[in-house]
C-alpha positions, 0 to 999 in steps of 0.5 A: 500499499502505498501512502498519498503523503509520501507521493505528494512529498515526492510530487512536489519536490521531484517530480519533475524527474517522475520520482512520484511515478516511480514510486506508484509503479509506473516506470514508463511514464517515470522515464517519460517525465525524467526526460521531458522534465514531468511534461514541460512542467503541464503533467507536473502540474496535472499530477498535483491536483490528481495524485491523491486519485492515482494513490488510491487506484493504485492501492485498490488495485493491489488490494484487488489483487491479493484478494483475488487468490483467496476470494471467489467474487459471488454477487450480494444478494443482498443489493435491489439489483437484485430481482431473484426469486429466494429459491433462485438465488439458493438454487444457484448456490447450491451448484457453485457449491457442487461446482467446488467452486464456494466452499462450505464455508463460503455456501454458509455464509452466502445462504445466511445472507439470502435468508436473512 
């Protein structure tokens, strides 16, 4: 996880050299910033306003890639967008468990969500 304060410090003092881009693992754009002095300063100024969102996006990607190894994405059956009947939801959960996609523990947790 990357820190916004560290990214802003790097951007403010060394941003024209692209150091904050290297910090966010964007080596290609970092090299471009290095040789063009932050895209002639324009890219550096834009980054002063957008860097917080860039750090958030980086952290979300890291979190997603770490979580994707152990978590199966199943629909949230409590959402208002889901308009299926209770029996259809339970049937789908059962099929996911039978196929080995859901563990017994995950099946029980999702089933309790559906029934609540």
